[in-house]
N, C-alpha and C positions, 0 to 999 in steps of 0.2 A: 608551100609554107616557107616563109623566110627564116633566116637564122635566129632572129630575135624571138619570133613566135615559138620556134622549136625549143629554144633555150628556156623560155617561160614555161612551156608545157612540161619539159623535163623537171624544172624546179618545183612546179606544182605537184608533179607525180611523186618526187622525192619527199616533199613536205607532207603529202597525204600518207605516204608510207611511214614516215617518221611519226606522224600523229597517231596512225593506227597502232604502230609498235608501242608508243608511249601509253596509249589507252589500255592495250592488252597487258602491259607489264606493270601498270600502276598498282600501288598498294591499296588504294581506295576503290571501292566498288563503283562501277560506272554503268548506268542504264540509259537507254534511249527509248522513249515511248512515242508512238505515232499519234499526234493530236488531231489528225484528219479523219481517223477511223473511230467508230463508236467504242466507248469505254477505254480509249487510249491504251491499246495493248503494247506490251514491250516488243521491240523488234531487235534489241541488242542488249546483251549483258556481258561484261568482261570476266575473266577468271577470278579476279578479286571478289566480285559479287558472289560467284559460286562458292568461294572459300568462306566468305563471311556468313552466308545464309544457309549453306549446305545444299542448295538447290542447283542441279545442273541446268545448263542453258536450255536443253531440249524440253524441260518440264515447265519453263516459265515463258518462253517465247510465245507470243499470241495471247498472253494473259495480262490482266491489269495487276499491278504490283500490290494491290490491297491484300493479297494472300499473306503478306508478311505481318499484317495486323493481328492475326489470330483472334483471341478473345478480347484484345484491348481495342475495342472499336469506338470508345468514347473518350478520346484524348483531345486535349485542347489543341495540340499541334496539328491534328488531322483537319480541324476547321481552318487553320492557317493554310494548309496545303490545298484544300478544296478551293478556297478563295483565290489563291495564286493561280491555280489551273484555270479557273473561270475567267479571271482578269488577264491572264497571259503575262504574269510578272514573276519576278524572282522571289524566292523565300528560303529561309534557313530555319530548321526546326530540329529538335531531338525527339525521336519517337520510340515508344516501347514496341519492339518487334520480336518475332519468334522465328527461330531457325527451323529447318525441316524436321529435326528430331524433337521439336517442342521446347527447346531451351530458349529462355528469354535473353535478349540482348538489347542494348540501347544504341539506336541508330541515329547518328548526326547526319541529317540529310540536307544537301544543298540542291535546290531545284531551280532550273533556268529555262526559259523558252528559246527555241531556235526559229528564226523567222526567214521567210523567203525575200526576194528582192522587193516585193510589194509591201512588206511589213507584216504579212500574215503569219501567225504561229503555225508551224508545220509539225514540230516535234518538241518534246521536253527532254532535257538531259538531267539526269539525277546522279549526284555523287554521294556515295555512302561511306561513312567512317564509323567503325565499331568503337564506341566510347564507353563500353560497359564498365571497365575498371574505373574510369574517371567518375562516372555517375554514381557507382556504388560507393566509392570513396567519399563523394560529396554527401550522399545519403547517410553514410555512417557518421560523418562529421556532424550532420544536422541532428541525428539521433543522440550523439554524444553531448552536443550542446544543450539539447532539451533535457537530458538526464542531469547535466551539470546545473542547469537553471532550477530544475525540480529539487535537486539535492541542496542547492543554496537556499531555496525557499524553505525546505524542511529544516535545514540547520538554523535558519533565522527564526523559524517558529519554535524549534526546540530551545534555542537560546532565550527567546522571550518567555517561554514556559518555565525554563530553569530560573530565570530572574524572578518571575512571579512566585514560583514555589519557594525560592530562597527568602523573598520578601515576606511571604505568609509564615514560613517557618520561623524567621527571626521575630516576627510579631508575636507568634504563639509561644515562643520560648521566653521572650522578654517579660511577659506578664507573670508567669510563675517565678521567674528570677526576681522580679520586683517584690513579690510576696515573700520569698525566702529572705531577701535582704531586710525587709521590714521586720520579719520575725526574729532574725538574728540580732537586729538592733534592739528589739524589745527584750531579748534574752540577755543582752550584755549587762553584766553586773554594774550597779551604780553605788558609789560610796554612801554609806549610811542608810541604804534602802534594803529591806528584807525581801528576798526573792519570793514571788507568789507561785507556789507549787502548781496550782490549778492553771494559772496563766502559762507557766512554762510547758506543762503537758499539752495545752492547747496549741501553743506555738510550734512545739516539736511535731505534733500531729500534722499541722499545716505544711511544715517543711518537708515531712516525709511524703505527704500527698502530692505536693508540687514537684518534688524530686522524682517521684515515680512517673508523673505525667511527662516530665522532660526526658526521662530514660526511655519511656515508651515511644515518644516522638523520634528520638535519635534512632532507636531500633527500626521504626517504621521507615524513616528516611533512608537508612542503609538498605533496607529491603527494596524500596522504590528505586534506589540507585542501581542495585544489582539487576532488577527487572529491566530497567531502561537500557542498561549496558549489555543485556543478554547473558549475564553471568549467573543468574539464579537457576541452578540446575535442579531438576526433579529426578529423584531416584525411585522410580515406580516399581512396585512389586505387588504381590498379593497382600491386600490390606483388609483385615477383619473389622468392619465398621462397628459391629455390635460390641466387640471387645473394646475398641477405641472409645466409644461413647460411655460404656460402663466404667472404664477406668477414670474418665474425666468427671463423672457425675459428682463424687464427693467434693471436688473443688468448686464446681458450679453451685452446688447447694450451699456450701459454706459462704461463698461470696455474695450469694443472693439473700442469705438469711438476714443480713443487716437491714435490708429494705422490707423484709417480710414476704419476699417473692419466693414462690415455690418453683423448682425446676424438676421436670419429670421426663422420662424417656419412653417412647413407644416404638420399639423396633420390631419389624416383622420377623417371625420365626424362620429358621433355615435360610437366613440371608446369605447369599453367596459372597465370596470376597470381592473387593473392588480392585481394579488395577490402578494403584495410586501411590503417592509418596505420603506415607503415614504421618511423618513429622509435620509436613506442610499442611495436610488436611486437618491435623490437630490445631494448627495455627488458625486456619479458616474457621473451624468450629468454635474455638475459644473466642474469636472476635465476634461471631454472630450471636453467641449466647450472651457475651458481655454487653453487646448493644441491646439485645432484647431485655435484659435485666435493667439496663440504664434507663430505658424509655418506658418501663412498666410501672404501673401504679402499685403501691403496697398491697400485699395480700392477693396479688393476681398471679396466675400461673404462666410459666414458660414451658413449652413442650418441644421435645426433640423427637422427630419421627424419621425412621429409615425404612425404606421399602424398595422392592424391585419394580422397575417399569421397563418392560421389553428387555433390551440388551444393556440396560443401564441401571444404576442404583441412584435413588433420589433421597437426599437428606434435607429435611426442612426444620427450621427453627421458628416456632410460632409463638407470638406474644399477644396479649390483650391490652396493649398499651395505648399510646396516643395516636399511632398511625402517622402516615406521611402524606402531606398534600399532593394531589395528582400532578400539579405542574412542577413539583420539585423532585420527582422520582427519576427523571432522565439523568440528572447529574449526580446521583447517589454514588456511583462507582468511579467518579473522577477524583483525582488527588486534591486534597484540601477542600472538598465540597462539604458543605454543611447545610442542613435544612433549618427552617424556622422553628422546628421542634427541639426543645431542650430536655435534658435528662430530668426525670421527676424529682431527683434530689440535688439538682444543680451540678451533676457530673460534667467534667470537661471531655472534649473529644479532639484527637489530633487531625481528624478529617482524612486520614490516610488508610485506615483499616480496611474499608470496603474496596478501595482501589487495589490494595494488595491481594485481598481475597479473590477478586475477579481475575487478576493476572495469574494467580496460583491455579485456580480452577480451570481457566481456559488454557493453561499450559499442559493439561492432561488431554489425551486423545478424546475428542468429543465432549470435553468438559464445558459446562455452562452453568451460570449463576443467574438467578431471577429473583424478583421481588413482587409480591402482591400486597397491597395495603389499602385500607379504608380509613380515612382520617377520622380519628376519634374512637376507632374500634380495634385497632391493632394491625400488625404486619406479619407476613410470612416471607422469610428469606430462605431460599432453597438452592441447592446445587446438585448437578448430576455428574456421575463418574462412570466410566466403563466397567463392565463386569470382567473380572480377571479370567483369562483363558490360558491354560497351561500350554 
C-alpha cells in the first residue's frame, strides 16, 4: 500500500469515526432500517431516539418502527411515508407517535433512502425531532382563533339583535307617546271654549293607559337587559305556591272583572313548598294570568292549577280564549314576538313578558315552561319548579 492510499484510508477511517460520533451525540433521533429485509426492520437507533421515545435500543432493533404509531394508525402522514418507502424517495412529515409509557408526542420525521453503487435502495435513514411543544402551541392558537371567530359571530348576532330590539322598542313606545301628545293637545285650554268634562275624563284615561303601557315596557326592557347581562339573580328558598296564589287572587279577580272574566284557583291539598324565588315566580304568574285574561272572551273562566308531578311542582294557567295558531307557538317566548291573535278588548302587549317568564323559570334548577293551545278553544301555559328539600 503506497503512502497516498494509506493516507486516504486513515482519512476515511477518521471521517467514519467522526460521523459515528456525530450521530451518537446528535440531539435528533436517528434510525436506520434495512430495506433489503422483509418489513424493513431497524438495525440502528442512536441515544437521542431512545431518549425521545423511551425505548432502549435492545427492544427496537429487529422491529419495524410502526410500534411508535400506537392507536394513531390512520394518519395522513403515514400514507406519505408508505408511498416514499415504496418509491424509494425522500419525505418529510409530522406524525402523532407514542412513547413507551403511552404518552403522546409529535414526531417531525425526515426519511431518506440510502443507495448502493448500482442505485438500489439498501437502507432508509430516519431523523426524528420532538416538536410536541410547537404543535400543541399551533393547535392552541387554532382553537383560540376558532373561539375568537365564534365570539365575533356571537357579538355580531347580539349587536344585530340589540338593534332590532331597540328598533321595535322605539316603534312600540312611539305609538303611545303619539296618543299621549294628541290627548294633551286636546286637553289644552282654548280661549272662549268651555272644557268638556266627559272628553277630559276620556283623554285622561287614555293618557293613563298609554303611560302604564310604556312603564311596563321600560320595566320589561330592564329585566331583559339584566337577563342578557347575567345580572338577574334569583334568591331561591322554600316557596309556598298555595299561599302565593291565594294572596294574588283578589288582584287577579279585580283586574278581570272589567271584562266579565272569572279567575279561579284549583290547588292540590298538602302541596309541598317549591324551591324558588317567590318574587320572581309572582312576576311569572302575574304575566301568565294577565295574558289569559287579555285573550279571553267576556264571561269565560281562567283557572290556575297547582299540583305535584314526581319531584316537581307544576303550575298551569288555563283559559278558554282564542288560542294560538300552531305555526306561531314556536316564537312565543322570543323577545318582542307577537302572534296574529289580539286581545279581545284591544289590549296592547309589549311582546317581552313571555320571554322574561321563560328566562326566570329556566333560571331555576330543572325549571321549564310550556304551552299547549288549540286555536279557537284556548291555551294552557304551565311551568315546573323543583320541590324544596331542606
